[in-house]
N, C-alpha and C positions, 0 to 999 in steps of 0.2 A: 091892864096897863102894860105896854111893851117896855122891856128893860133893855137898854143899850149894852152891847158887849164891850168891855174895856180891857180884855186881856191884851198883853203887850203886842202880840202878833197883829191883832186888829188895829191897835193904836199906831204901830210902826211897821207896816208890812214891808217897807223898803229895807228894814234891818233884820229880816227873818233869819238869814244865815248867820249874821253877827250875833244875834240873840242866842242862837243855838251854841255857837262857839264859846261865847262868854259864860253861858250856863255850865258848860263842861270844863272850862279852864280857869275861871275867876271866882274864887270862893265868896268874895264880897258881893259881886254881881248876883250870884246865885242866891245869897241870903236876902238881898233886897228884892230880887225877882220873886222869890217864894213869899216874902212878906206882902208884896204888892198883890199877888194873886189871891192870897188868903184874905186880905182886906177887901179885894174886889168881890169875892164870893160873899163876904159878910154884908157888904153894901147892897148887893143884889137881893139878899134875903130881907134887908131892911126895906128896900124899894118895893118888893113884892109882898110886904107885910107878913112875911113868914116869921121875922123877928121884929116885933113891935118895939119901936124906940121913939124918942122925941125927935122932932125936926132938927133941933140943935145937935143932938148926938149924931144923926145921919150926916148933917153938914160938916161936922168936925171930922168924921171919918173920910168924907170926900176930900177935904183939904189935906188930910194926911196922905191919902192916895195920890193926890196931885203932886205933893212934895216928893213922894217916892218915884213917881213917873218922871219928874224933872231930873232927879238924881240918876235914874236909869238911862234917860236920854243923854245926859252928859257923858256917862260911861260909854254908851254906844258910839257917840261922836268921837270920843278920845281914842277909841280902839281902831280908828281908821288907819 
């Protein structure tokens, strides 16, 4: 099964430079960014069945990742 890449650069390529800037200048953005990527790695392991979990656990993690992605997107837009 092929796993989609959900790192922030793939999700928002138009914000590549802004992501880099905020990672280096905004502590809150960096915290959410790191949490998002850690969760993404965990979800990829679930999807690849490296880490066996229930479907419900996997879906809850995906909802949490979506909320983080929304928060990061708002921060990226606000930084314009």
